N, C-alpha and C positions, 0 to 999 in steps of 0.2 A: 593403068587407072587414070581417069580423066579428072583433073582438078578444076572445078568450076569456081569462079569468084564468088565470095560471100555477097549477099544482098547489101546494099549501101547502108541501110539502117542498122544491120547486124554488125557490119564493120565499124561503124561509128560507136556503137555501144561497147564493143570490145576495146576500142581505143580509149574511150572514156574510163572504162573500168581499170585498164592498165595504168593510166595516168593517176587515177584516184589512189590506187594501191601504192604507187611510187611516192606520192606526196604525203601519204598518211604518216603522221608523226605525233608523238606525245611529249608531255612535259613531266619530268621526274623532279619532285621537290623533296629534299632531304634535310633533316634537322640533326645536327651532330652535337652530342653531349659528352662531357667528361664523366668519369665514374661517379662524381658527386652530383650529377644532373645539371651542372652549369653549362652554358653554351660553349662550344669548343671551336675556337678559331684555328686556321691553318691546318685543317684536316683535309686530306686528299681523298676523293671518292671517284671511282670509275666503274663503268659497266663493261664486262667482257662477254664476248660470244664469238663464234666462228665468223659470223657476218660482220660484227664490229671490227674484228681484226682485219678483214678484207677491206673495210671502208677507211681505215686509218691512214692518214697522210702526215708527213713531218710538219711540225709547227714552224711557222715563219716569223722572223724578226724577234726572236727571244733574246732578252738581255738579262743578265744577273749582275747588277752593278755594285760597286763598293763606294760608300760615302760615309763620312763621319766614323771611319774605322769600323764599319760593319757591312754585311751584305744587306742591301735594302729589301731584298726578297728572302725572307727566312725559309720559305718552302716554295718550290716551283714544280709544276707538273708539265711535262712535254711528251709528245708522242715519239715513238721509236723512229730513229733516223733524223732527229732534229739537230740543227746546229745552233749552239748557244754562244753569244758573245759575252765577254766579261770586262766591261769598261771600268776603269779605275778613275773615279771622279774626285778622289781625295788629293790632298797636297803632299801626301806621303806615298811611297811605293808599297805595293803588296806582292805577295808570292802565293797565288791561289793554287790549291792542289786537291786531289782526291785519290785515296788509296783503296777505294771501294772496288769490289769485283765487278760491279755494274759498269764502272768507268774509272780507269786509272789515268791520271794526267797531271802535269805540272805546268803552270805559267810562271816562270821564274821572275824574280823581282822586276816589276815593271810599273810604268805610269801610262796614262792614256788607255787606248784600246788595242789589244793585240791584233795583229793583221789577220790571223787565222782563228775562226771560231772553233769551239770544241764540239765534235760530233758525238752524240749519245746514241750508240748503235746496239745497245743491249738493254732489255727491259729489266727494271729493278729499281733500287734506291741507292743513290750516290750521296755520300756525306762530303761536304766541302769545308775546307779550312784555309787559314792563311799561316804560312810558315813564320811570319813576322809578328802577327798579332794573334795570340792563342785564344783570345775571347771571341774571335770571329768564327762563326759556324753557320752553315746553311745546308739544305737538302734539296736534291733534284730527284723527283719520282718520274721514271720513264715508263710509259704505258703503251699498250698496243690497241688503242681504241680511241675514236674521236669523242666519245661520251665520257667526259671527265670534268672535274671542277675542284675548286678550293674553297673551303668554308670561310665565310666572313666573320667579323667580330661577334655577330649574333648567332653563329653556328649554322647558318643557312647556306644551302647550295641548291641551285636550280639548273637542271640539265634540259635544254630544249632540243627539239627535233630528233627525239629518240624513237626509232621504229618500235612499235609494240612487239612483244615477244618475251622469251625467257633469257635471263642473263645471270651472270655471277656478279654480285655487287661486292666490290673490294673497297676497303677503307683503311687509311693509314694516318698516323700522326707521330711527330718526333717524340712525343711523350710516352710512346709504347716502349717496352723493353728493348734495349740495344740489340740490333740484328733481327728484330721481329719482322716477319713478312706482313703484308697487308692482310687484314682480316677478310674473311670470305663467307658469303652467304648467298642463297638463291634469291632472285627477285624477278617477279613477273610484271612487265610493264603493260598496263591496259591501254586500250585505244583512247580512252578519255583521260589518261594521265595516272600517275601513281605518286603517293606520298608515303614517307616512312621516317621514323626516328631511329637513329643509331646511337648507342652508347658505347664509347670506347674506354677500355680500362686504363686510363691515364689519371694522374693525380692533379686535380685542380686546373686541368686544361693547359698545363705547361710542360715543356720538355724538362727532363731531369738535368 
């Protein structure tokens, strides 16, 4: 079979079409609410699909610091394979740990920043604590998608550059029952963007 080159105009049209398809992306705007309808802060949302999993890359430069005897980030969301540093900026030492199946580790009594960050190599939810200060608690949600976000004080999350298509929309908050997985529902992202309101069964928007 003889392969003849495409006419130049046809080749240019094909090239433009491919580029347009590759660059097509939408914005997903989500509003998170507690069970009482009030805005829900610190809720994690993420979009899952086979394509999203393939596009995910480890998050870079992630820190979960301790200051004023607390974790300054109550909830953090990172992609699978991310390394997280735990700098202690307090004048007292901390002993950070997690016994969660998603990630089990201990950073024994220390000041400053440990030399080695912690690798989060399994998807799921890890609960952090301090062996010295029982009131210190935080959560790390490890996801397999680049399309994720954390709700602000007004309960809003905006996900940019999301390819249109079908996804599983997952949502989680520390106020859900202990051990509860992220809630799951279908979501179709349109080419011109998508907006949705999610109500999570937590009380007053706070963790128990």
